[in-house]
C-alpha positions as CSV (number, residue, x, y, z in Angstrom):
1,E,-0.3,14.1,36.6
2,L,-2.2,16.6,34.5
3,G,0.2,17.3,31.5
4,G,-2.0,15.3,29.1
5,G,-5.5,16.4,29.9
6,P,-7.8,18.1,27.3
7,Q,-8.2,21.7,28.2
8,S,-11.5,23.5,28.7
9,A,-12.1,26.1,25.8
10,E,-12.5,28.6,28.6
11,P,-8.9,29.1,29.7
12,D,-8.1,30.4,33.0
13,A,-4.3,30.5,32.6
14,T,-1.6,31.8,30.3
15,P,1.0,29.2,28.9
16,L,4.1,29.0,30.9
17,P,7.1,31.3,30.0
18,C,9.4,28.4,29.3
19,E,7.3,27.4,26.3
20,V,9.2,27.8,22.9
21,D,7.7,29.4,20.0
22,A,7.7,26.8,17.0
23,S,8.2,29.6,14.6
24,C,11.8,29.8,15.8
25,Y,12.3,26.4,14.2
26,P,10.8,26.9,10.7
27,N,9.7,23.5,9.5
28,S,6.9,22.3,7.1
29,L,5.7,20.1,9.9
30,N,4.5,23.2,11.7
31,N,1.8,23.3,9.1
32,A,0.7,19.7,9.9
33,V,-0.5,20.6,13.3
34,G,-4.0,21.9,14.2
35,R,-5.7,23.0,17.3
36,I,-9.0,21.1,17.7
37,L,-12.1,22.2,19.4
38,F,-14.7,19.5,20.3
39,N,-17.9,19.1,22.4
40,D,-17.9,16.4,25.1
41,N,-20.5,17.7,27.4
42,G,-18.8,21.0,27.2
43,E,-16.2,22.6,24.8
44,F,-12.8,21.3,25.1
45,V,-9.5,21.7,23.0
46,C,-6.7,19.4,22.1
47,T,-4.0,19.1,19.3
48,G,-3.8,16.8,16.4
49,T,-1.6,16.1,13.3
50,L,-2.5,15.7,9.6
51,L,-0.9,12.5,8.3
52,N,0.4,11.5,4.9
53,D,-0.7,8.0,3.6
54,G,0.9,5.4,1.4
55,A,-1.3,6.4,-1.6
56,Q,-0.3,10.1,-1.1
57,D,-3.7,11.1,-2.2
58,F,-4.2,13.9,0.3
59,T,-7.0,12.2,2.2
60,P,-7.3,14.3,5.4
61,Y,-6.3,11.7,8.0
62,F,-6.0,13.4,11.4
63,L,-4.3,11.8,14.5
64,T,-5.0,12.8,18.1
65,A,-5.4,11.2,21.4
66,N,-8.4,8.8,22.5
67,H,-8.8,10.9,25.7
68,C,-9.7,13.8,23.4
69,V,-11.9,12.2,20.8
70,S,-13.1,8.8,21.7
71,T,-16.5,8.4,20.0
72,Q,-18.2,9.4,16.7
73,T,-20.5,11.6,18.5
74,I,-17.5,13.7,19.7
75,A,-15.8,13.3,16.3
76,Q,-18.7,14.9,14.5
77,T,-18.3,18.0,16.5
78,V,-14.5,18.6,15.8
79,E,-13.4,21.8,14.4
80,V,-9.9,22.5,13.3
81,Y,-7.8,25.6,13.6
82,W,-4.9,25.6,11.0
83,F,-1.7,27.8,10.9
84,Y,-2.3,29.0,14.5
85,Q,1.3,30.3,14.6
86,T,3.3,33.5,15.0
87,T,4.5,35.4,12.0
88,D,8.1,35.0,13.1
89,C,10.3,33.9,16.0
90,N,9.0,35.4,19.2
91,S,7.2,38.1,17.2
92,G,4.1,38.1,19.4
93,V,2.0,38.6,16.3
94,L,-0.4,36.0,15.1
95,R,-0.4,34.9,11.5
96,S,-3.2,36.5,9.7
97,D,-3.9,33.4,7.4
98,W,-5.1,31.1,10.2
99,V,-8.1,29.0,9.0
100,H,-11.0,27.8,11.1
101,Q,-12.5,24.7,9.5
102,T,-15.7,23.1,10.6
103,G,-17.6,20.1,9.5
104,G,-16.6,17.4,11.9
105,A,-14.9,14.1,11.2
106,D,-15.5,10.3,11.0
107,L,-13.8,8.2,13.7
108,L,-11.8,5.6,11.9
109,A,-9.9,3.9,14.6
110,T,-9.4,4.5,18.4
111,E,-8.0,2.8,21.4
112,S,-7.8,3.8,25.1
113,S,-4.9,1.6,26.1
114,N,-2.7,3.1,23.4
115,D,-4.5,6.5,23.7
116,F,-4.9,7.3,20.1
117,S,-7.6,8.3,17.6
118,L,-7.5,8.4,13.9
119,L,-10.1,10.7,12.3
120,Q,-10.9,11.4,8.7
121,L,-11.9,15.1,8.5
122,A,-15.1,15.8,6.6
123,N,-13.4,18.5,4.5
124,N,-10.1,18.4,2.8
125,A,-7.2,20.2,4.6
126,P,-6.7,23.9,3.4
127,G,-4.1,24.9,0.9
128,G,-0.6,25.0,2.6
129,A,-1.4,22.3,5.0
130,Y,1.4,19.7,5.3
131,Y,0.9,15.9,5.4
132,S,3.3,14.5,8.0
133,G,5.4,11.5,7.5
134,W,5.5,8.7,10.0
135,T,7.4,5.5,10.8
136,S,6.0,2.2,12.1
137,G,9.4,1.4,13.7
138,L,9.9,1.4,17.4
139,Q,12.2,4.1,18.8
140,S,15.0,3.3,21.3
141,T,16.1,5.0,24.4
142,G,18.3,7.9,23.6
143,T,16.5,8.9,20.5
144,V,16.3,12.7,20.0
145,V,12.8,13.9,19.6
146,F,10.6,17.0,19.3
147,G,6.9,17.8,19.8
148,L,4.6,20.4,18.2
149,H,1.5,21.4,20.1
150,H,-0.9,24.1,21.1
151,P,-0.8,24.6,25.0
152,D,-3.6,25.7,27.3
153,G,-7.2,26.4,25.9
154,Y,-7.2,29.5,23.7
155,L,-8.4,29.9,20.2
156,P,-7.5,32.4,17.3
157,P,-7.7,35.2,17.3
158,A,-6.4,35.1,20.9
159,L,-2.6,34.8,20.7
160,N,-1.8,32.8,23.7
161,S,-2.1,29.1,22.5
162,F,-0.1,29.6,19.4
163,L,2.0,26.6,18.3
164,R,4.9,25.6,20.4
165,R,7.9,23.3,20.1
166,S,9.3,21.0,22.8
167,A,12.7,19.2,22.4
168,G,14.1,16.3,24.3
169,T,15.2,12.7,24.4
170,I,13.4,9.4,24.9
171,T,14.6,8.2,28.3
172,D,12.4,5.2,28.7
173,T,10.4,3.0,26.4
174,N,8.2,2.2,29.3
175,G,6.2,5.2,30.6
176,S,4.7,6.0,34.0
177,C,1.3,7.4,33.5
178,L,1.1,5.5,30.1
179,V,2.8,2.2,31.0
180,D,3.5,1.2,27.3
181,G,4.5,4.6,26.2
182,Y,7.6,6.5,25.5
183,R,9.0,8.7,28.3
184,I,10.3,12.0,27.1
185,D,12.4,14.3,29.4
186,W,12.4,17.8,27.8
187,T,15.4,19.9,27.5
188,S,13.6,22.7,25.8
189,G,9.9,23.7,26.2
190,L,7.2,21.5,27.8
191,T,3.6,20.6,27.2
192,E,0.4,21.6,29.1
193,P,-3.3,20.7,29.1
194,G,-4.4,21.5,25.5
195,S,-1.3,19.9,24.1
196,S,-2.9,16.5,24.4
197,G,-3.0,14.4,21.1
198,S,-0.1,16.2,19.6
199,G,2.6,14.4,17.7
200,L,6.1,13.4,18.5
201,W,8.7,13.3,15.7
202,N,12.2,11.9,15.5
203,S,15.1,13.8,13.8
204,N,14.1,12.5,10.5
205,G,10.8,14.3,10.8
206,E,8.9,11.1,11.1
207,L,6.0,11.0,13.6
208,V,6.5,8.3,16.2
209,G,4.0,9.0,19.0
210,V,1.0,10.9,20.3
211,L,0.8,12.8,23.5
212,S,-1.0,11.1,26.3
213,C,0.0,12.4,29.8
214,G,2.9,13.8,31.7
215,S,4.1,15.7,34.6
216,L,2.4,18.8,36.1
217,A,2.8,21.6,33.9
218,T,5.9,23.2,35.4
219,C,9.2,24.5,33.9
220,N,11.1,22.4,36.5
221,N,12.2,19.1,34.9
222,P,9.1,18.5,32.8
223,Y,8.5,15.1,31.2
224,D,5.8,13.5,29.2
225,N,4.5,10.1,28.0
226,Y,3.6,9.5,24.4
227,S,1.8,6.5,22.9
228,K,3.9,4.5,20.5
229,F,2.8,4.8,16.8
230,A,4.5,1.4,16.3
231,D,2.2,-0.2,18.8
232,F,-1.2,0.9,17.2
233,Y,0.0,1.2,13.5
234,S,-1.6,-2.2,12.7
235,Q,-5.0,-0.7,13.6
236,I,-4.6,2.2,11.1
237,E,-2.5,0.4,8.5
238,S,-5.4,-0.3,6.3
239,Y,-6.1,3.5,6.0
240,I,-2.6,5.1,5.7
241,G,-0.3,2.2,4.7
242,T,0.9,1.6,1.2
243,P,-2.0,0.4,-0.9
244,S,-1.6,-3.3,-2.1
245,Y,-1.6,-4.2,-5.6
246,L,-0.6,-7.0,-8.1
247,G,2.8,-7.0,-9.5
248,N,5.6,-9.0,-11.0
249,I,3.6,-11.5,-13.0
250,S,5.0,-14.6,-14.5
251,T,3.6,-17.9,-16.1
252,R,5.6,-21.0,-17.0
253,S,4.1,-23.5,-19.5
254,L,4.9,-25.6,-22.6
255,V,5.3,-23.4,-25.7
256,Q,4.2,-25.1,-28.9
257,T,3.1,-23.7,-32.3
258,G,0.1,-22.2,-33.9
259,D,-2.7,-21.9,-31.3
260,N,-0.5,-23.5,-28.7
261,V,2.0,-20.6,-28.2
262,M,1.9,-18.9,-24.9
263,I,-0.2,-15.8,-24.5
264,G,0.0,-13.5,-21.5
265,G,-2.4,-10.8,-20.8
266,F,-2.3,-7.9,-18.3
267,I,-3.9,-4.7,-17.7
268,V,-2.5,-1.3,-16.6
269,Q,-4.9,0.5,-14.4
270,G,-4.7,4.1,-13.2
271,T,-4.0,7.6,-14.4
272,T,-0.3,7.6,-15.3
273,P,1.8,5.3,-17.5
274,K,3.3,2.2,-15.9
275,R,6.9,1.4,-16.7
276,V,7.4,-2.4,-17.0
277,I,9.9,-4.8,-18.4
278,I,8.4,-7.9,-20.1
279,R,10.7,-11.0,-20.5
280,A,10.5,-14.3,-22.3
281,I,12.8,-16.8,-20.6
282,G,13.8,-20.3,-21.9
283,P,17.4,-21.5,-21.7
284,E,18.1,-20.5,-18.0
285,L,15.3,-22.7,-16.9
286,S,17.6,-25.6,-17.2
287,Q,19.6,-24.6,-14.3
288,Y,16.4,-25.0,-12.1
289,G,15.9,-28.6,-13.3
290,V,13.2,-27.7,-15.8
291,P,13.2,-30.2,-18.6
292,N,13.0,-29.3,-22.3
293,P,13.4,-25.4,-22.0
294,L,12.6,-23.4,-25.0
295,A,16.0,-22.8,-26.6
296,D,15.3,-19.4,-28.3
297,P,12.2,-17.6,-27.2
298,T,10.7,-14.6,-29.0
299,L,8.5,-12.0,-27.6
300,E,5.8,-9.8,-29.0
301,L,3.7,-7.1,-27.2
302,H,0.3,-6.1,-28.5
303,D,-2.1,-3.4,-27.3
304,G,-5.8,-3.7,-26.6
305,N,-6.7,-3.6,-30.3
306,G,-4.4,-6.4,-31.2
307,A,-1.8,-4.1,-32.8
308,L,1.9,-5.2,-32.5
309,I,3.6,-2.4,-30.6
310,A,6.9,-4.0,-29.7
311,S,8.9,-7.1,-30.4
312,N,12.3,-8.8,-29.4
313,D,14.4,-11.7,-30.2
314,N,17.5,-11.9,-28.1
315,W,17.6,-9.0,-25.5
316,Q,21.0,-7.7,-26.5
317,T,19.7,-6.7,-29.8
318,T,17.0,-4.1,-29.6
319,I,14.3,-4.1,-32.5
320,I,13.4,-0.5,-33.1
321,G,9.7,0.0,-34.1
322,G,6.4,0.7,-32.6
323,I,6.8,2.1,-29.1
324,I,10.5,1.1,-29.1
325,T,12.4,4.3,-30.4
326,Q,15.9,3.7,-29.0
327,D,18.4,1.0,-28.0
328,Q,17.2,-0.7,-24.8
329,V,20.2,-2.9,-23.9
330,Q,21.6,-0.5,-21.2
331,D,18.1,0.1,-19.7
332,I,17.6,-3.7,-19.4
333,Q,20.9,-4.1,-17.7
334,N,20.1,-1.3,-15.3
335,S,16.6,-2.7,-14.6
336,G,17.8,-5.4,-12.2
337,H,15.9,-7.9,-14.4
338,V,18.4,-8.7,-17.2
339,P,17.8,-12.1,-18.7
340,G,20.5,-14.8,-17.9
341,D,21.0,-15.9,-21.4
342,S,21.6,-13.9,-24.5
343,R,18.9,-15.9,-26.4
344,E,16.2,-14.8,-24.1
345,S,14.0,-11.8,-24.9
346,A,13.1,-8.6,-23.1
347,I,11.3,-5.3,-23.8
348,I,10.9,-2.2,-21.6
349,A,7.9,-0.1,-22.1
350,N,6.1,2.8,-20.6
351,L,2.5,1.7,-21.0
352,P,-0.6,4.0,-20.5
353,A,-3.7,2.4,-19.0
354,G,-5.2,-0.3,-21.1
355,N,-5.0,-4.0,-22.0
356,Y,-1.9,-5.7,-23.2
357,T,-0.9,-9.1,-24.5
358,A,2.5,-10.7,-24.5
359,I,3.0,-13.6,-27.0
360,V,6.0,-16.1,-26.6
361,R,7.0,-18.3,-29.5
362,G,10.2,-20.3,-30.3
363,V,12.4,-19.2,-33.2
364,N,11.6,-21.3,-36.4
365,S,8.6,-22.9,-34.7
366,T,10.7,-24.6,-32.1
367,T,8.9,-25.8,-28.9
368,G,9.8,-26.1,-25.2
369,V,9.0,-24.9,-21.7
370,A,9.2,-21.0,-21.3
371,L,8.5,-18.3,-18.7
372,V,6.8,-15.1,-19.6
373,E,7.1,-12.4,-17.0
374,V,6.0,-8.8,-16.5
375,Y,8.0,-6.8,-13.8
376,D,6.8,-3.4,-12.4
377,L,9.7,-0.9,-12.7
378,S,7.7,1.9,-11.2
379,A,6.4,0.4,-8.1
380,A,6.6,3.5,-6.1
381,N,4.2,5.1,-8.6
382,V,0.9,3.9,-7.0
383,S,-1.3,6.0,-9.4
384,S,-1.1,3.2,-11.8
385,I,-0.9,-0.5,-11.2
386,L,-0.9,-3.9,-13.0
387,G,-4.1,-5.9,-12.7
388,N,-6.3,-8.6,-14.1
389,I,-3.5,-11.0,-15.2
390,S,-4.2,-13.9,-17.6
391,T,-2.1,-16.5,-19.5
392,R,-3.3,-18.9,-22.2
393,S,-1.2,-22.0,-23.1
394,L,-1.4,-25.7,-23.7
395,V,-1.6,-27.5,-20.4
396,Q,0.0,-31.0,-20.4
397,T,1.1,-33.2,-17.6
398,G,4.1,-33.5,-15.2
399,D,6.6,-30.5,-15.7
400,N,4.3,-29.1,-18.5
401,V,1.3,-28.2,-16.5
402,M,0.6,-24.4,-16.3
403,I,2.3,-22.4,-13.5
404,G,1.3,-18.8,-12.9
405,G,3.1,-16.7,-10.4
406,F,2.2,-13.2,-9.0
407,I,3.1,-11.0,-6.1
408,V,0.8,-9.0,-3.9
409,Q,2.8,-5.9,-3.0
410,G,2.2,-3.1,-0.4
411,T,1.4,-3.5,3.2
412,T,-2.2,-4.6,3.3
413,P,-4.1,-7.7,2.0
414,R,-5.6,-7.8,-1.4
415,S,-8.7,-9.6,-2.4
416,V,-8.5,-11.5,-5.7
417,I,-10.3,-14.2,-7.7
418,I,-8.1,-16.8,-9.4
419,R,-9.7,-18.7,-12.2
420,A,-8.8,-21.8,-14.4
421,I,-10.7,-21.6,-17.7
422,G,-11.1,-24.3,-20.3
423,P,-14.4,-25.3,-21.9
424,E,-15.6,-21.8,-22.5
425,L,-12.5,-21.1,-24.7
426,S,-14.2,-23.1,-27.5
427,Q,-16.8,-20.3,-28.1
428,Y,-13.9,-18.2,-29.1
429,G,-12.6,-20.5,-31.6
430,V,-9.7,-21.9,-29.5
431,P,-9.1,-25.5,-30.5
432,N,-8.5,-28.4,-28.1
433,P,-9.6,-26.5,-24.9
434,L,-8.9,-28.1,-21.5
435,A,-12.2,-30.0,-20.7
436,D,-11.8,-30.0,-16.8
437,P,-9.2,-27.7,-15.3
438,T,-8.3,-27.9,-11.7
439,L,-6.6,-25.1,-9.7
440,E,-4.3,-24.9,-6.8
441,L,-2.9,-21.9,-5.0
442,H,0.4,-22.0,-3.2
443,D,2.1,-19.5,-1.0
444,G,5.7,-18.2,-1.1
445,N,6.9,-21.3,0.8
446,G,5.2,-23.6,-1.6
447,A,2.5,-24.7,0.7
448,L,-0.8,-25.4,-0.8
449,I,-3.2,-22.9,0.7
450,A,-6.4,-23.4,-1.6
451,S,-7.6,-25.6,-4.3
452,N,-10.6,-26.0,-6.6
453,D,-12.1,-28.4,-9.1
454,N,-15.4,-27.1,-10.5
455,W,-16.2,-23.6,-9.1
456,Q,-19.7,-24.6,-8.0
457,T,-18.3,-26.9,-5.4
458,T,-16.1,-25.2,-2.8
459,I,-13.2,-27.2,-1.4
460,I,-12.9,-26.2,2.3
461,G,-9.4,-26.1,3.6
462,G,-6.3,-23.8,3.9
463,I,-7.4,-20.3,3.7
464,I,-10.9,-21.3,2.4
465,T,-13.0,-21.5,5.5
466,H,-16.7,-21.2,3.9
467,D,-18.6,-21.8,0.8
468,Q,-17.5,-19.4,-1.9
469,V,-20.1,-20.0,-4.7
470,Q,-22.2,-17.0,-3.9
471,D,-19.2,-14.9,-3.6
472,I,-17.8,-16.0,-7.0
473,Q,-21.2,-15.2,-8.6
474,N,-21.3,-11.8,-6.9
475,S,-17.7,-11.0,-8.1
476,G,-18.8,-10.5,-11.7
477,H,-16.1,-13.1,-12.6
478,A,-18.1,-16.4,-12.4
479,P,-16.6,-18.9,-14.9
480,G,-19.0,-19.7,-17.8
481,D,-18.8,-23.4,-17.5
482,P,-19.4,-25.5,-14.2
483,S,-16.2,-27.6,-15.1
484,E,-14.0,-24.5,-14.6
485,S,-12.4,-23.6,-11.4
486,A,-12.2,-20.5,-9.2
487,I,-10.9,-19.4,-5.9
488,I,-11.5,-16.2,-4.0
489,A,-8.8,-15.2,-1.6
490,N,-7.8,-12.3,0.6
491,L,-4.0,-12.4,0.3
492,P,-1.4,-10.6,2.5
493,P,1.6,-9.2,0.7
494,G,3.8,-12.0,-0.5
495,N,4.6,-14.4,-3.6
496,Y,1.9,-16.7,-4.9
497,T,1.7,-19.6,-7.4
498,A,-1.4,-20.9,-9.2
499,I,-1.0,-24.3,-10.9
500,V,-3.5,-25.4,-13.6
501,R,-3.9,-29.1,-14.5
502,G,-6.3,-31.3,-16.3
503,I,-8.4,-33.7,-14.2
504,N,-7.0,-37.2,-14.6
505,N,-3.9,-35.9,-16.5
506,T,-6.1,-34.7,-19.4
507,T,-4.5,-32.0,-21.7
508,G,-5.7,-28.9,-23.6
509,V,-5.5,-25.3,-23.9
510,A,-6.5,-23.3,-20.7
511,L,-6.4,-19.8,-19.3
512,A,-5.2,-19.0,-15.9
513,E,-6.4,-15.6,-14.6
514,V,-6.0,-13.3,-11.6
515,Y,-8.5,-10.6,-11.1
516,D,-8.2,-7.8,-8.7
517,L,-11.4,-7.4,-6.6
518,H,-10.6,-4.1,-5.0
């Protein structure tokens, strides 16, 4: 079975006549495919595909087969030929704008059993190159698929190995020459040595596999085995998956008056504005068994200079002023985060990068338990994120401790430091700081996964498996007082809750913070 072997760069044959010119099927994906030349005790050629990533930042991730490029020594010799295609369907004329790119690559991940290698090319892909989409979902028998590849061993300006297209169906999800691969029986076209490492796409244009091996190169009932992208995705997710980030922040605490109102801080990081909805929730907390909810919360939004830029009291009545220039009631209703009571407050804002503070008070100096929340309304825009979340309020006992919630969004873990700050607030003129705050971290199921009381003493347990004192000092966010608490955690996507209490049921003003360490 020779269909998947790398081809010597000194070809001794011409691609078979049943090969199909990819230019007969115009598709942006044609420009995602490259012919690669590499040195492995001699010069060989294979095929590879330029991949898109979750950040959509044009990083030149390039996918091929392990049996083509299996070591960094080989990867650093890689050269790519782009746009190695004909000018038109069966024209027999090579495009004049083909590009030869040298410089090698870094080998990021590879595995022989799944026969894949993910490279990062040393140079950016040329203008006009296309970044292929992909899916980590398994494909079923009967799925219609196609492949794009460069057969045999020619290089431009020779015409022979120009881009070809094969079409067929997944006939088995257990291969023959690649036991755990997809078996594809071709109804149009085929692959040959030199096609190795090329991609397989479903009808949605999502890459689902990498060519490993197959039948002898013949026009008579050809088939191939492709490794399953779904099977090795976990090994490359950290490179091409959606970047994780903090989002959908909330804090629940007792809102009093004066210095003991609730103050929530957050940072917008990135290069584009972030669209958010900020809410102050009170009355609807009663349905969740929360005693003494704040009956009529008001909301203010301040920028990094302390200037008031938006306010609200009762979300169904927009207060025009600052950054609020039009009625927001319909936008709030359409956001999916409409408050459950007309007395609760909400603001929608498009916020450029910077520091922001939300202040929750009770109308006419009333008091009670409230929730301040920030929801990301533009989560698909990963060029800006919410980060470095903090809330300051009065910590009491029982139901009136401070409870902060946040979400790690994306597909990869996020490293954060969570802090409970009390004594050092006194240097900023905050009266009655909490003398000795303790900190708990719970997962989305409510399970306690980490805790701390005094950051210079690590509590081993849950997700904390080793002493963290040095890591906290190195983070740049070490608390300023040994009585304060901190936890560093590498958290997979999900919901998390941080609870701040006073040791021995003491009370006082505290700050709960989550800092992004990425």
